C-alpha positions as CSV (number, residue, x, y, z in Angstrom):
1,M,31.4,82.3,118.3
2,S,34.0,80.9,115.9
3,T,35.7,77.6,116.8
4,R,39.4,77.5,116.2
5,T,41.0,74.2,115.0
6,T,44.5,73.2,113.8
7,P,45.0,72.3,110.2
8,S,46.3,69.0,108.9
9,T,48.3,68.9,105.6
10,A,45.6,67.1,103.6
11,L,42.6,69.0,102.2
12,P,39.3,67.7,103.8
13,D,36.5,66.5,101.5
14,G,33.6,68.9,100.9
15,L,33.8,72.6,100.4
16,V,37.0,74.4,101.4
17,A,37.3,78.2,101.7
18,F,40.4,80.4,102.2
19,V,39.9,83.9,103.6
20,K,41.5,86.7,105.6
21,R,39.9,89.4,107.7
22,D,42.0,92.1,106.0
23,C,40.1,91.6,102.7
24,P,36.9,93.6,102.0
25,T,35.6,90.9,99.6
26,C,36.1,88.2,102.3
27,E,34.1,90.4,104.7
28,L,31.5,90.8,102.0
29,I,31.0,87.1,101.5
30,A,31.0,86.1,105.2
31,P,27.2,85.6,105.1
32,V,27.6,83.2,102.1
33,L,30.1,81.1,104.1
34,R,27.7,80.9,107.0
35,D,24.9,79.8,104.7
36,L,27.2,77.1,103.2
37,A,28.3,75.9,106.6
38,E,24.7,75.2,107.5
39,A,23.9,73.5,104.2
40,A,27.1,71.5,103.4
41,T,30.4,70.3,104.8
42,L,32.5,73.4,104.8
43,T,36.1,74.0,106.1
44,V,37.2,77.6,106.4
45,Y,40.9,78.4,106.6
46,S,41.7,81.9,107.9
47,Q,45.1,83.4,107.0
48,D,45.2,86.2,109.5
49,D,42.5,85.9,112.2
50,P,41.2,82.5,113.5
51,S,38.1,84.2,114.8
52,F,37.0,85.3,111.3
53,P,34.4,84.9,110.0
54,E,32.3,84.9,113.1
55,G,29.6,82.3,113.7
56,I,31.2,79.3,112.0
57,A,34.1,76.9,112.7
58,V,37.4,78.3,111.5
59,T,40.7,76.5,111.0
60,D,43.7,78.6,112.0
61,D,46.0,79.0,108.9
62,T,48.0,81.9,110.2
63,A,51.1,79.8,109.6
64,L,49.9,79.8,105.9
65,E,50.8,76.2,105.4
66,M,47.5,75.1,103.9
67,S,47.3,78.2,101.8
68,W,50.8,77.5,100.5
69,R,50.2,73.8,99.9
70,S,46.9,74.6,98.1
71,N,48.5,77.2,95.8
72,I,46.1,79.9,96.9
73,E,46.9,83.1,95.0
74,A,44.0,85.2,96.1
75,V,41.2,85.3,98.7
76,P,38.5,84.4,99.0
77,T,39.0,81.1,97.2
78,L,36.4,78.3,97.3
79,L,37.3,74.7,96.5
80,R,35.3,71.6,96.1
81,V,37.3,68.5,97.2
82,E,36.5,64.9,96.7
83,D,38.6,62.0,98.0
84,G,41.3,64.5,98.9
85,V,41.5,65.9,95.4
86,E,40.5,69.3,94.3
87,K,37.8,69.2,91.6
88,E,36.8,72.8,91.1
89,R,37.9,76.3,92.3
90,A,36.4,79.8,92.4
91,I,38.6,82.8,93.0
92,G,37.3,86.1,94.4
93,W,33.5,86.5,94.5
94,H,31.6,85.6,91.4
95,R,28.1,84.3,92.2
96,G,27.8,82.0,89.2
97,E,31.2,80.4,89.9
98,W,30.5,79.9,93.6
99,E,27.2,78.4,92.9
100,S,28.9,76.0,90.5
101,V,31.5,75.0,93.0
102,A,29.1,74.7,95.9
103,G,26.4,73.0,93.9
104,K,23.9,75.4,95.4
105,A,21.8,78.1,93.8
106,G,20.8,81.5,95.1
107,L,24.0,82.3,97.0
108,G,24.3,85.9,98.3
109,P,21.3,87.4,96.6
110,E,21.9,90.7,98.4
111,L,25.5,90.8,97.1
112,P,26.9,92.2,93.9
113,E,27.4,89.7,91.1
114,L,31.1,90.1,91.0
115,R,33.8,91.4,93.3
116,P,37.6,90.8,92.9
117,G,39.5,89.4,95.8
118,C,42.8,90.3,97.5
119,G,46.2,88.8,97.3
120,S,46.8,85.7,99.4
121,L,49.3,86.1,102.2
122,S,51.0,82.9,101.0
123,V,52.2,84.6,97.8
124,D,53.1,87.9,99.5
125,P,56.8,88.6,98.9
126,E,57.2,89.0,102.7
127,F,56.3,85.4,103.2
128,A,56.6,83.4,100.0
129,T,60.3,82.5,100.1
130,K,60.1,81.6,103.8
131,L,57.1,79.3,103.1
132,E,59.0,77.6,100.3
133,L,61.9,76.9,102.7
134,Q,59.6,75.9,105.5
135,F,57.2,73.6,103.7
136,G,58.7,72.9,100.3
137,E,61.3,70.4,99.3
138,S,64.3,72.7,99.4
139,R,66.0,73.0,96.0
140,L,69.2,74.1,97.7
141,T,72.1,71.7,98.0
142,S,75.0,74.1,99.0
143,R,76.8,73.5,102.2
144,R,75.3,75.5,105.1
145,I,77.7,77.5,107.2
146,E,76.7,78.1,110.8
147,I,77.4,81.5,112.3
148,A,77.8,81.6,116.1
149,R,75.2,83.7,118.0
150,L,77.8,86.4,118.9
151,E,79.6,86.2,115.6
152,D,79.2,89.1,113.2
153,E,78.1,87.6,109.9
154,F,79.8,90.3,107.8
155,E,83.1,89.8,109.6
156,A,82.6,86.0,109.4
157,M,82.6,86.2,105.6
158,F,85.8,88.3,105.6
159,E,87.5,85.8,107.9
160,R,86.4,82.8,105.9
161,G,88.0,84.3,102.7
162,F,84.7,84.8,100.7
163,S,85.2,88.5,100.2
164,D,86.9,90.5,97.5
165,G,87.8,93.1,100.2
166,L,84.4,94.7,100.3
167,P,81.4,93.7,102.5
168,L,79.2,91.0,101.1
169,V,75.5,90.4,101.3
170,P,74.9,87.3,103.5
171,P,73.6,84.5,101.2
172,T,70.8,83.3,103.3
173,E,68.5,80.5,102.0
174,E,65.7,83.0,101.5
175,R,68.0,85.3,99.4
176,V,69.4,82.5,97.3
177,L,65.9,81.1,96.6
178,A,64.8,84.6,95.6
179,M,67.8,85.0,93.4
180,L,67.0,81.7,91.6
181,E,63.6,83.1,90.7
182,G,65.5,85.3,88.2
183,T,66.2,82.3,85.9
184,T,64.3,79.4,84.5
185,R,67.4,77.2,84.7
186,A,67.4,74.3,87.2
187,P,69.5,75.1,90.4
188,D,71.5,71.9,89.9
189,E,72.4,72.5,86.3
190,I,76.1,72.7,85.7
191,V,77.0,76.1,84.2
192,A,80.8,75.6,83.7
193,E,83.9,74.3,85.3
194,I,85.5,77.3,87.0
195,P,89.2,77.8,86.8
196,P,91.8,77.5,88.2
197,D,90.6,74.5,90.1
198,L,88.1,73.5,87.4
199,V,85.4,73.0,89.9
200,P,81.9,72.2,88.4
201,C,79.7,75.2,89.2
202,T,75.9,74.9,89.4
203,V,73.3,77.6,88.8
204,E,72.8,77.6,92.5
205,K,76.5,78.3,93.2
206,V,76.3,81.2,90.8
207,A,73.2,82.5,92.6
208,V,74.9,82.3,96.0
209,N,77.8,84.5,94.7
210,A,75.3,86.8,92.9
211,V,73.6,87.4,96.3
212,M,76.9,88.2,97.9
213,A,77.8,90.6,95.1
214,G,74.5,92.5,95.7
215,C,72.7,91.5,92.5
216,R,69.0,91.6,92.0
217,P,67.4,88.3,90.7
218,E,66.8,89.8,87.2
219,Y,70.6,90.2,86.8
220,L,71.2,86.4,87.3
221,P,70.9,85.5,83.5
222,V,73.6,88.0,82.7
223,V,75.9,86.6,85.4
224,L,75.3,83.1,84.2
225,A,76.2,84.0,80.6
226,A,79.3,85.8,81.8
227,V,80.4,82.7,83.8
228,E,79.9,80.5,80.7
229,A,81.8,82.9,78.5
230,A,84.7,83.3,81.0
231,C,85.2,79.5,81.2
232,T,85.6,78.9,77.5
233,D,89.0,78.0,76.0
234,E,88.9,81.1,73.9
235,F,88.6,83.4,76.8
236,N,91.1,81.4,78.9
237,M,90.2,82.7,82.4
238,H,92.9,80.5,83.9
239,G,95.6,82.3,81.9
240,L,94.1,85.7,82.7
241,L,94.3,84.9,86.4
242,A,97.8,83.6,86.3
243,T,99.4,86.4,84.4
244,T,101.5,88.9,86.3
245,M,100.0,91.7,84.1
246,S,97.1,93.8,85.4
247,A,94.3,92.6,83.2
248,G,90.9,91.1,84.3
249,P,87.6,90.3,82.7
250,V,85.7,93.3,81.3
251,L,81.9,92.7,80.7
252,I,80.2,94.6,77.9
253,V,76.4,94.3,77.7
254,N,74.4,94.8,74.5
255,G,70.8,94.3,73.6
256,P,67.4,95.2,75.2
257,V,68.4,93.7,78.5
258,R,70.4,96.8,79.2
259,K,67.2,98.9,79.6
260,R,65.3,96.2,81.4
261,L,68.0,96.1,84.1
262,G,68.5,99.8,84.2
263,M,72.1,99.7,83.2
264,N,74.0,102.9,82.9
265,S,75.6,103.8,79.6
266,E,75.8,107.5,79.7
267,I,77.3,109.9,82.4
268,N,79.9,108.0,84.5
269,A,79.3,104.9,82.4
270,L,82.5,103.3,83.7
271,G,82.1,104.5,87.2
272,Q,80.1,103.9,90.4
273,G,76.5,104.6,91.2
274,H,74.5,102.0,89.3
275,R,73.7,98.7,90.9
276,A,73.5,96.5,87.8
277,N,76.8,97.8,86.4
278,S,78.5,97.5,89.8
279,T,77.3,94.1,90.9
280,I,77.1,91.9,87.7
281,G,80.9,92.1,87.1
282,R,81.5,91.6,90.8
283,A,79.4,88.4,90.8
284,L,81.6,86.9,88.1
285,Q,84.7,87.7,90.0
286,L,83.3,86.2,93.2
287,V,82.4,83.0,91.3
288,V,86.0,82.7,90.1
289,R,87.3,83.4,93.6
290,N,84.9,81.3,95.7
291,V,84.1,78.4,93.4
292,G,87.2,78.2,91.3
293,G,89.8,79.3,93.8
294,G,91.1,82.2,91.9
295,R,92.5,84.3,94.7
296,P,95.1,87.1,94.6
297,G,98.5,85.9,95.9
298,E,97.6,82.3,94.9
299,V,96.8,81.6,91.3
300,D,96.0,85.3,90.7
301,R,99.6,86.6,90.2
302,A,98.9,90.1,89.1
303,V,101.8,92.4,90.1
304,F,99.5,95.4,90.3
305,G,96.0,94.5,89.2
306,H,93.5,97.3,88.9
307,P,90.3,98.5,90.6
308,G,88.2,97.0,87.8
309,K,89.2,93.5,89.0
310,L,86.5,94.0,91.7
311,G,84.1,94.0,88.9
312,F,84.1,95.7,85.5
313,C,80.8,95.8,83.7
314,I,79.6,98.4,81.2
315,A,76.7,98.8,78.8
316,E,76.8,100.2,75.3
317,N,74.5,103.2,74.5
318,E,73.0,101.7,71.4
319,E,70.1,104.1,71.2
320,D,72.3,107.2,70.7
321,S,75.2,105.6,68.8
322,P,75.8,106.6,65.2
323,W,77.1,103.1,64.6
324,G,76.0,99.5,65.2
325,P,76.7,97.8,68.5
326,L,79.9,96.0,69.3
327,S,78.0,92.7,69.7
328,V,76.9,92.8,66.0
329,D,80.5,93.4,65.0
330,L,81.4,90.2,66.8
331,G,78.6,88.1,65.1
332,A,75.5,88.6,67.2
333,S,72.2,89.8,65.8
334,K,71.0,93.4,66.7
335,D,68.1,92.2,68.9
336,Q,70.1,89.6,70.9
337,D,70.9,90.1,74.5
338,V,74.6,89.6,74.7
339,V,77.4,89.8,77.2
340,T,80.9,90.2,75.8
341,L,84.0,89.5,77.8
342,F,87.2,91.3,77.1
343,P,90.5,90.7,78.9
344,G,91.2,94.3,79.8
345,E,93.4,96.6,81.8
346,G,92.1,99.7,83.5
347,P,90.6,102.4,81.3
348,R,92.6,105.4,80.2
349,T,91.1,108.6,78.9
350,V,91.9,110.2,75.6
351,V,91.6,114.0,75.6
352,D,91.2,115.9,72.4
353,Q,89.4,119.2,72.8
354,L,90.3,120.8,69.5
355,S,89.9,118.3,66.7
356,R,86.9,119.0,64.5
357,E,88.0,117.0,61.6
358,P,88.0,113.1,61.7
359,E,91.5,112.7,60.4
360,S,92.9,114.8,63.3
361,L,90.8,113.1,65.9
362,A,91.7,109.6,64.5
363,R,95.4,110.5,64.9
364,S,94.9,111.5,68.5
365,L,93.2,108.2,69.2
366,A,95.8,106.3,67.4
367,A,98.6,108.0,69.3
368,T,97.1,106.8,72.6
369,L,96.5,103.3,71.2
370,R,100.1,103.0,70.0
371,G,101.4,103.7,73.5
372,I,99.4,101.0,75.4
373,Y,101.6,98.8,77.6
374,H,104.7,100.1,75.8
375,P,105.3,101.9,72.5
376,K,107.3,99.0,71.3
377,A,104.8,96.3,72.4
378,V,103.2,95.2,69.1
379,I,101.0,92.5,67.5
380,A,100.1,90.6,70.7
381,F,97.4,92.9,72.1
382,D,93.9,94.0,71.3
383,A,92.1,97.1,72.6
384,V,88.6,98.3,73.2
385,L,88.1,101.9,72.1
386,I,85.1,103.6,73.7
387,V,84.3,106.6,71.5
388,G,82.5,109.2,73.6
389,P,79.4,111.1,72.2
390,E,81.3,114.4,71.4
391,H,84.1,112.6,69.6
392,A,81.6,110.3,67.8
393,R,79.8,113.4,66.6
394,V,82.9,114.5,64.8
395,F,83.2,111.3,62.9
396,H,79.4,111.0,62.2
397,E,79.1,114.5,60.9
398,A,82.0,113.8,58.5
399,G,80.3,110.6,57.3
400,W,82.8,108.2,58.8
401,S,81.5,104.7,59.5
402,K,82.8,102.6,62.3
403,E,84.5,100.4,59.7
404,Q,86.2,103.4,58.2
405,L,87.4,104.6,61.6
406,T,88.7,101.2,62.5
407,A,90.5,100.8,59.2
408,R,92.2,104.2,59.6
409,L,93.2,103.5,63.2
410,H,94.9,100.3,62.0
411,E,96.8,102.2,59.4
412,L,97.9,104.9,61.9
413,C,99.0,102.1,64.3
414,Q,101.6,100.8,61.8
415,I,104.9,101.5,63.6
416,P,108.2,101.8,61.8
417,S,110.3,98.7,62.5
418,E,113.4,100.8,63.2
419,D,111.5,102.4,66.2
420,L,110.8,98.9,67.7
421,V,114.3,97.5,68.1
422,R,116.0,97.3,71.4
423,G,117.9,100.6,72.1
424,A,115.8,102.7,69.7
425,G,114.7,105.9,71.4
426,G,117.3,105.3,74.1
427,M,115.1,102.5,75.5
428,A,116.5,99.0,76.2
429,E,113.0,97.5,75.8
430,G,112.2,96.4,72.3
431,M,112.4,93.7,69.6
432,P,115.6,91.6,69.5
433,A,116.2,92.4,65.8
434,Q,114.8,94.7,63.2
435,A,111.6,93.3,61.6
436,P,111.8,92.3,58.0
437,S,109.1,94.8,57.0
438,E,109.3,98.5,57.1
439,T,106.4,98.8,59.5
440,V,104.8,96.5,62.1
441,P,101.1,96.6,63.2
442,K,100.5,97.5,66.8
443,F,97.4,95.3,66.9
444,R,96.4,92.0,65.5
445,P,94.0,92.2,62.5
446,G,90.6,93.1,63.8
447,G,92.1,93.8,67.2
448,I,90.6,97.3,67.7
449,H,87.1,96.9,69.0
450,V,85.0,100.1,68.9
451,M,81.9,100.8,71.0
452,F,79.9,103.9,72.1
453,C,78.9,105.1,75.6
454,G,79.6,108.0,78.0
455,G,78.2,111.4,78.9
456,F,77.3,114.0,76.4
457,A,79.6,116.7,77.6
458,G,83.4,116.7,77.1
459,L,85.5,115.8,74.1
460,F,86.8,112.5,75.5
461,S,87.1,108.9,74.6
462,V,88.5,105.9,76.5
463,V,91.0,103.1,75.6
464,I,90.9,99.7,77.5
465,P,94.1,97.9,76.7
466,G,93.7,94.1,76.3
467,W,95.9,91.3,77.5
468,V,97.9,89.0,75.3
469,G,95.7,87.6,72.6
470,G,95.8,84.4,70.5
471,A,96.7,80.8,71.4
472,I,98.6,81.7,74.6
473,G,96.4,84.5,75.7
474,S,92.7,85.5,75.8
475,T,90.3,86.3,73.0
476,I,87.3,88.6,73.2
477,T,84.3,86.3,73.6
478,W,80.6,86.8,73.6
479,K,77.7,84.8,74.9
480,E,73.9,85.2,74.4
481,I,72.1,86.0,77.6
482,G,69.4,83.4,78.1
483,S,66.6,83.1,80.7
């Protein structure tokens, strides 16, 4: 009969074995453990059945505390402990290693020389995070919010003002710890001061909001980079919040990270249906809301806003693009993982089903670009032009580079000054006086940013109008995605 005892938190001296019944190798080496128990001081911790192995004293470790504290990754594991300190370890069954740890020759002569073990329950995803919370020194410092027994946790988050209007994932300690596994950065590291309240925001706080947004842990480095980029003077998140216009942060992801995270850059590239695209942008918006205080009707003064303010994150299709990625245009290297933030309005589709020559198609794109915000609104705005695959093919087959296309669009977006003055075209809106030059550029120099994504059917492109650029506005900004 096995004798069941309760573990202390200190390893006993002598030989120490960790096993579980649900492990064929542990079953295999049970006779070896019985031999060692007769010849030496042996303590056996069983992870799933305190009666296993039969015939020797067994310490109940079904709570997995000793396995967790001893960093057991697989069973069986045999340790030699002296004065409370581990001196040697054998993992799985390897006769030579067990004989070395035990200091005894001839172990298990009837057994095979080598047999791999099984995963320890203490590192099983079902238990690992709970064990960290139960037995570890919690790394989490965020305020805990108690939910009453009869209170619905989803409704509670709405009522407390955490939500952007959609349901949130409850940020339990287990989920936040699991999210933090997605980065090597310390939980208490300050990422940025979040506008409008300029509250210092830690990695942990970003992780909390990433959980609520529905992110996976591997998305966290992208969210962290986006938070850092949003809180720069160049991007001016505070100004973007306070404007009465409809713009919000648009996240554009470049680099190998797009494929690692399974980001969509093809059919419905700007739409729903892909978790990484949908949740990364949302996480940034929740950080601004819940940490920085950027709530609609308060500092966020947008008259209309647009649906993308829930979260607007897209990835460029670099593999199929005839041109280099947007991130390289902005100064990054081709192999860098980069998130670019653009202060953008909602997307609008450009339809040109007939143009088969690049000049004709460029004129169609330019006509839409000239009309953003107002045909007489000039110089202050940038725009992102997403050229779809069928339109890009027209330019590529004609040998047009991205630089050639951009230069031509700027030329076509020179607007006669007489068309811009107040009253021209029967519109009161306009410039107070005729400009000194014959034409005025719609965009600032370099203000048209071209990228490639979308489905491979349909002769469409997309324009994302930008908010006021320059010293009083927001500038397109990129940040390398770290770990």
